Every structure is written in structure tokens, then in C-alpha cells.
ZAKOL-900339 format. One record per residue (C-alpha): y, x, z. Coordinates in steps of 0.02 Angstrom, whole numbers, plus 50000, padded with zeros to 5 digits. Layout:
BEGIN
YXZ;...
***
This chain:
BEGIN
499875000049989;501585005749961;502975010250082;504775002250069;506385009550155;506175012850335;508185010850340;508134992350264;506664987850375;507654994350535;509144986650508;508164968250470;507354968150647;508474958150745;508614967950917;509144984450801;510304973950696;512054975750784;511724995250841;512885010750784;512465023550653;512215036550800;510935020850870;510205018950706;510065038150666;508875037450827;507605023250786;507475031250626;507035045950699;505925039950834;504935025650723;503535027250606;502725015850458;500985012450489;499725003750370;498354992150450;496754984450369;496464968850354;495464964250514;495874979350617;496424977350792;498174983650833;497904981351013;496554972851127;496884960851285;496694972551413;497114989451347;498545000151425;500314998551329;500345009851172;501855004651087;503104993651017;502824984450852;503854974550711;502804966650563;503554971850401;501974966050288;500644953950316;500164942050432;499504946750632;498574934050738;498824934450926;497514929751026;496704926551201;494984924451298;495044913751422;493924909951590;492274906251511;492704918851351;493064908451220;494334913551101;495924904651103;497544906050965;499054910151035;500024912650881;500304918050684;501684930950661;502304934150513;503584947850440;505144953550559;504074947950712;504024961450850;502654961150981;501914970551126;503804972051195;502984964451385;501854977051403;503124990851371;504334985051511;503024980451630;501824994451608;500534981351618;498904979551524;499194968551353;498774951851411;498154948151219;497484954451070;498404959450901;497404958650738;498094962150563;497464946150473;497734955050298;498374972350257;499874976550347;501574986350382;502074987450546;503614999650610;502815007550760;503845017050920;502755024051042;503005020751213;503675038051269;504725035751112;505335020151158;505695022951358;506865036251273;507675024151167;508075013351291;508975028351408;509775031351270;510275016051202;510865004651380;511604989151298;509714987951211;508754988651377;510064974951447;509774965151284;507964965651294;507934961251489;508974946851466;507814938151317;506294942151413;506484941851613;506214922951600;504314927451509;503884940051656;504104927451809;502874914451879;501684919951767;500284919851938;500864900851937;500484896951752;499664907651614;500294907251482;499784896151312;500784900851193;501444917451131;503234918851092;504534904551152;506324904251093;507744893351203;508984885051105;510534878051185;511694864651108;513524864351174;515164861051119;516954862651201;516994845151217;516354828751243;515764816451089;515324829250968;513684822150928;512624836251018;511364824551102;510944816750903;510824834850850;509864840750999;508474826050971;508514826150782;508494847750778;506774844150901;506114829750797;506084842950627;505604856850682;503834848550762;503814840750581;504214857550505;503324872550626;502074859750705;502374867650864;502434861251037;504364856851081;505154849551213;507024843251250;507964847151407;509394834751446;510564842351552;511444826751644;512814828251754;513124819751906;513424801351903;513024801351724;511334792751657;510104798851529;510294796051368;508454801151274;507334794751342;507574777251272;508004785751108;506264792051130;505334776751169;504744784351355;506104774851489;505114760351504;503324768451548;503744771451739;504824762651851;505664777351913;507104786851882;506814799151734;507984812351800;507164827251915;508524830452050;507474837852172;507244859652192;505404857652208;504714865452046;502864858052098;503614841352037;504374846251879;502734842751798;502754824351851;504284823251755;503814828351582;503874814451474;502854811551330;503474802451184;502414795651056;503554805050895;502664824450949;504004830751060;504204832051241;505684828151355;506284831551530;507864825251609;508684837551741;510054830951858;511544843151849;512834843051991;514244858751992;514294859052181;512794862852188;512294881252146;510294879652186;510264866152019;510684877351898;509554892251971;508204876951998;508224874751814;508394893451766;506794893251856;506024879551778;506204890051609;505344903351644;503604889251688;504204879951528;504104895351406;502334895051435;502134881651365;503484877851244;503524887051068;505234879551074;506354871951218;508204864451158;509384861551298;510464848951275;512224855351396;513444846551473;515204847251375;515754857551558;516564874351555;515854879751720;515484896851743;513784892551790;513504881151649;514004900051544;512554906651653;511374895851594;511924897551419;511494915451436;509714911951459;509714907051268;508804914751141;510334907051024;511744894151051;512224882050947;513934874950953;514574857950874;516314853850829;517154843250716;518114850750538;519954847050628;521084859550646;521264856050857;519334854350880;519064872650760;520504881350873;519484874451038;517724881350976;518704898850916;519444899551100;517724894451151;516494908151062;517874922351096;517534917151285;515714917851276;516084935751193;517164945951307;516994935151473;515024933951478;514584949551353;513764936451233;513054942851072;513944936150924;512594933850819;511644920350950;513114912250923;512894897950797;514224887250729;513924870150681;515214861150598;514914839050601;515524830550486;515854812750586;517794816750594;518704817350419;519934832550359;520644836050216;520404857250259;519094865850142;517844875950195;518634894650175;520134885650290;518654880250422;518084897250420;519984904950446;520254896050607;518864897150675;518584916650626;516644916650604;515644908650473;515044892050499;512874892150521;512924873150452;513684857850400;513334840650462;513774828350348;514294809150421;513064797750478;512474782450431;512494771750607;511134760250538;510134775150587;511024785950726;509644792050840;507954797950758;508854800850582;507724814250523;506174800250542;507064786650495;508134788450343;507474807750313;508244804350144;510134804750202;511074821850185;511074823850374;509184822050403;509354836350251;510554846350336;509504845050487;508044848450397;508564865750328;509194870150515;507514869550573;506634877150460;507904892750470;507724892450648;505834889050660;505764904750552;504794896950413;505924896850245;505444898150083;506514909649971;506144909649792;506734923049699;507244920349496;507174937849416;507784943549245;507494944449053;508394936948936;507364920948862;505904927348955;507064918949082;506534902249058;504764903549104;505674901649271;505784883649226;503984879149225;503944886949380;505204875249447;504364859049346;502714862849464;503904865749631;504394850349605;502954839949549;501884850249696;503444844449798;503354865749878;504834866750018;506094879549939;507534883350052;508564897349967;508544903149817;509144921449728;509244924549558;509934940849425;510434939349249;509594923349164;508914920249331;510514916149413;510984904049289;509154896049302;509324895149480;511154889849492;510664875349388;509494869849480;510464872749657;511864859149600;510434847249584;509994847249374;507984845549369;506604858949250;506814841549147;508684842149134;508664861949114;507554861648986;508774849048893;510134862248904;508914875948821;508904862548670;510584867948616;509734883648564;508144875748467;508644886648307;508854903348292;510364904748222;511084894248378;511084911948483;512554918748391;513774904748447;513654912648593;514214928148535;515964932248509;516194952248445;517584963848496;517914981448477;516494989048546;517475000048685;516434994148845;515324981648754;515394973748588;515274955448655;516584947648743;515804934848841;517314920648814;515984908048723;514634911648856;515874906848977;516384891748889;514714888348878;514194889149081;515944878849103;515014865249009;513704865349123;514174869949280;516154863549270;516954868849426;515704868849564;515474881349669;514224887649801;514794876249938;514244863349805;512384870349799;511084857249885;510314871949950;511034891049977;511114902249813;511364921649796;511784928549649;511744945549617;512834957949510;513124977149502;514724983049558;515064996849444;516275008149560;515205007349678;513615008249610;512724995749723;512354977349715;513424963649744;512614947449832;513994934349784;513854918849888;515644911949865;516654903149734;516334899049560;514574897049524;515444900449315;516104915749376;514634922349472;513294918849323;514474929449192;514694943249321;512674941649339;512504941149151;513594954949076;512254969249017;513214983749020;513234990748829;513284973248744;514414961748866;516234968848928;516124970449101;516544952349201;518174955349310;517724946349483;519234946249598;519954961349609;518034970749560;517254974549385;515434968049404;514014972049275;512164961549261;511394961349433;509754965549360;510174983349337;510084986449518;509174971149552;508094965249423;507104954549547;508264953449685;506724949749839;508014963149963;509434950249992;508324936250025;507544947050159;509034955750239;509324934250258;507934934650374;506884920850239;504954924150297;504204919250143;504734924649973;504334918349808;504574929949695;504434927649469;504624943249390;504684938449186;505164957049162;503524964749042;502234976049092;503014995649059;501334996848937;502234981348848;503674987948841;503495004248777;502544997948632;503834986648589;505085000148590;504025012648486;503794997748344;505874994748352;506165012848325;505265012048202;506404997548110;507675007848127;508435016147949;509595029947928;510335024147771;511715016347848;513045025747764;512195020547579;511905003047628;513895000847693;514375007247509;513124994147439;514164980847548;515584971847500;516884965647641;516594948347658;514704953247670;515014966847818;514934952247964;513254946747908;512604963747884;512924969348056;512484955248139;510764956148069;510734974048126;511344969048305;509894956148298;508594967848239;508974984148326;510454989948400;510334973048550;508204973348554;508524994548582;509794991748713;508624975748798;506914985748789;507965003948858;508544994449030;507064984649025;505964997449055;507075005749198;506854986949258;505084985049249;504845000249377;506234993149500;505674975449496;503764982449542;504714990249713;505624974749734;504114962949740;503204972349890;504574961949984;503944945549917;502144936649988;501704931149816;502334936449639;502194926849503;502054935049327;501764924149185;501064930649018;502344932648894;501234943948753;501814938648582;503654932248620;505074942248610;506694942348722;508134935548594;506764920148544;508034905748655;507194894948534;505464895648593;505994889148792;504774874848793;503334887548754;504244899448875;504364885049016;502254883548972;501824899249020;502944901149177;501844882549229;500264891349204;500414904549278;501224893049430;499794882949448;498384896449438;499534902649587;499454886449677;498174888749805;499064905749858;500684897949853;500174883949984;499174898250079;500844906850130;501914892050157;500544885950300;500324901150368;
***
């Protein structure tokens, strides 16, 4: 198994994401990438702590044996997950066994090196202790039945922000998408009644008050309410004047993390130090706000207070815009007031379905937004990558056709060059059939020249104005904010010689930048930057999705193999004639334009494209290592310039997707 960039891997491990350059270099120096074969044991239950592990590629199963010797699977780990830390921190034997399900690459830091790192980077030790301390407590009282849990607090700087409905629907959606154990903790201020028991239809099951007010943790189990919707609920009374209440709740969390994969805390909107202390027990804090300027400013102040006054890490804080109030501010203006990126936006609710929206009105925009959030939180996002390839890129349409028919969940999409165009059309809501209709504009070979506007070849011999007009016709003034799922378009920065990931502004401009093949199109001016074809650096842009934390990536590589490209390249070289001056003398001036058109069509464009293709093929093979599955349609007998054969290309893509459909579902369901 080939290795991939260690620097990239380290940057994408959450606990290392915010390190300084010197700290990063220390991690790089002390770590190594180790390959484990299928079914190989990484460490065994009862063995001494050995190392810090972070999964790069492959899958790992975590299991333990109960008192009767029966094997109990606790968790399946995928890319980005780290494990073995608790044993390192406590110096106690491993309580579980970790085994490779398939061939794996794992970033490893040996025990002594990890201890050295914690001494050199105290902030890392503090972060780990805050995140994991609750999981080290009370194990003598209650044995863990799961491997890893996540605590999410839902908070707002003011009441009526919609946080309780959000908490409920996030929990319901998480259960539906991950099939894992979920409990909601409704933290109820003194003098108020709990609202979630009624919304989950569990309040009529007992004649007693559902709110736990005692400081006796032994009673907690009796207060856990089981709903018919697959999630549990516990209502916890909160009194600001009684410090033991919050301490008691923190103690309760240390028990609940043994049994639940996700704990959703519906927090009271109280700016109180004890509440902030409870927030600090969370792995993530979702702060809800309306899009009105006054509420955005309140939220910005809250975030600043959490960071400066309570040392909250910024990446733990997620801003959720709830559009229950109308605002004239555009997305960019909202970000400017907040001073922080927006994690998600919740459309206005149809109050006919105001409680269990993700179940009762699953097709509404609010439910769709919650689903995207839950798949992000639940580490089950599926990303689709569409590679470069001229007309070969029409294979992508066939893959999309299978995705639509089989209802394969796609949460984010990325593309370079032709892949960027297809990805954009699909992201704004056009179906595969509608995209095929658009390709009908090239049903005759000569139609391609309708996109060509020749210019003096100083930086490229095609200006691109006609291509821009074509894109504007089908994308209008759509921006990245208008897409129905996150979209990333890749271009190449000429000056910096690095990839440029575009996710803001007009889609037409981003696609023009991504399609500007050097030597053919003049470079595209995007704001203050000069950009070229994204396929030059990222022909199969898996890395941008990897950096986003997408754990399951389907990549469609339509670039022919190196051998196919070389054969085609040799054939094209034989076609080039050295009699150009003599031919030109025989041509009359009116015929020159047609002569150059034919020459470019059969020779120069093909030579340029084939030369670039050879390089892209090698890079795409490396980028494919970051994908969980790669679809590589058979394009033999077809040419990159045959735009009029879109139906045939799409058919090849569809055949490849159907051939690997079982593997796709296996990746998604793991």
C-alpha cells in the first residue's frame, strides 16, 4: 500500500489541527505511518499501553469480551479516528481489542514519544484531559458498553432561538443516519417544566414528575425515558443557586457516556459561569441565532466570551443560523458581523410540523438541513469527487444517474475542470437527465466550435468568452450559497503554484477558472488571482474533501490509463505534418481560418491535452489513495474531444457504477 503525505494526515487529526509550526514539526518527527494487514491485531484487551493510533486508511473494529467470554463489538472506526489514548493517559492495560478489518494505514506515536509530546505541548495535554476525563470516571460503577461518545451542547445567548426543537430533531436525525445510541438531556431551569417528554410522547407513561432533581446518581437510571422513536431522554433540574446541581450533572455525564454514542444537551439560555462550566464538558457547542443584526452581535459577543474568558477552542463552537426571523442581510454580511464562519443555516419551519420535523415532514428544507448537520456530526458524510477529462467527463453523468436511482446519499461534491461543471449543475438541482439534455447542444461534432473564440496565442489561443456565455445560460447568477449541497471547485493558482479551492462567489466564474487549460484557454482572472485548470494540480480532487473531514469518499476517475494515453499520443505524433509552410503557400487567405481550425482540432489540441493527460494520470493515481472507492469507467474507443457522444460516455459511467454498486453500499453502511 502506497504512503500518502504525513503532513496532510497530521493536519487532519483534530487534536493536532491548531498546533504551531514548531509543535507540528515535533509531531511529525515523533510519529510514523504503519501498515496493518487485514485481520491483524493492533492491540489486545489486557495488553500494556503501547502507542497513540490514528486511522488514515482502512477500517478498524473495536471489541471486548464479557464475563462469559462472548465477543462484543463496541465500534467500527474509520478514517480520522484516534484510539489507544485512555490507556496512555492512565497507564492501565487496554480495556478493548483493536483489529484491522482490511488493510490499514495508521499514524502511530509510541508511548514514550507521546509522553514527551504532552510535556512539550501542555495545551495538548489539557485538551485531551478535558475531552477524555469524564470517560475515565466511575468505571468501577458501570462498565462501558460503547467505545467512544460525543457530547453536543445546544445553546443560545437568548431565549426563543429554537434550540429545543433543534436539539430534538438533531437527536432524531442522528439516530436515523448513524443507527447509534442517542440520549437528549433537557436541562430545565427552576420553576419551568420540561417540554420534550410530550414531544417524544413519553410524559404519560408515569404519574411522577419526569425531572430529576435529586443529587443521588443512583436514581438516574429510573429517570431515563425511552421513546418509540429510538432515542432516550432525561430531564435534569437546574438551580443556579445550588452549585451541586451542575456538579451532579457533570457526574451524570461520566456515567451516560458509557452507554450512549451521542449525548445532546439542550442548555438553558443563561449567561452563568456554572452553565459555561457545563458547556466546557462538551466536544462541540452548537450556538443558535437568528439572522438579525442584533442577535448576530449577541452571538459574536458570546463566542468571544467563551474563547477569552473560558478558553474554549474555536473549532468546538458551531454557529447555526435559524431563519425563523426574516433578515435582509446576505450570507457574507452575516459572516462579517459574526467574525466567524457559519456552520449551517436552518430554513423557516412550517409550523404544521413543528416538533418531530425530520420524521413528520422529512422532505421540507428544515429537515434536509438537519440531515446534513447530523451526517456531518455523525462522521458519516459521503463525498463525491468528479475528475478531469474533457468529453470523458460525461461519464460522470452516468454515475450520477445510478446515484439518483439507487438513492445513494451524497453530502458534498467536488470537481475539477469538466468535473467542476457536472458537479455544479447537479449541485444546483439539475438531474442527470437534465444534464444530458444540456449536452445535446453538442450533438454534432462541429457544434464544439461554437464555444471557441480564437485570439492571438499570447497566453492561450481561446479567449473563453463563448464558454462563459454557455455557462451563464445554464447557471445564471447562481452562487455557491444557492447549491443544495456543499460544493467545492478546484482551480490552480498560477503565481503560488498551488491548488485553489473555490467555495464562494459565482459558480460561472469558479467553473471558468477550473476549466482554463493552460496553452489552450487564456488564464481566468478570479478577483485578484490568475487561475488555471484545476486538473493541473488536482485532477481527482479527493484532498479537499479529506481536509473537510469527509470520511467516505467516492471518486470518479475518467482519465485513461497511462498506457492508453501513450498509445494515443504516439498515434497523434504520426499525424503531424512538417509541410506546414508549403501547405500555407497553397492556401488562399479566406481558407486559412478553416485550415487552422482543422489543424488545431486534430493535432495541437490533442497533443496539448494528451501531454497534460499523461501527467494527470500519475497524479490522479496518488489522489485516488484518499478515496474509499474509485470508479474508473472504460473509455476505450472514445476521444476526449467527442462531446457529441455524451450518451455513450454516460452509458460507460453508468455501467461502471452498477458494477461496483455493492462495494459502494458496503462503504456507506460501514
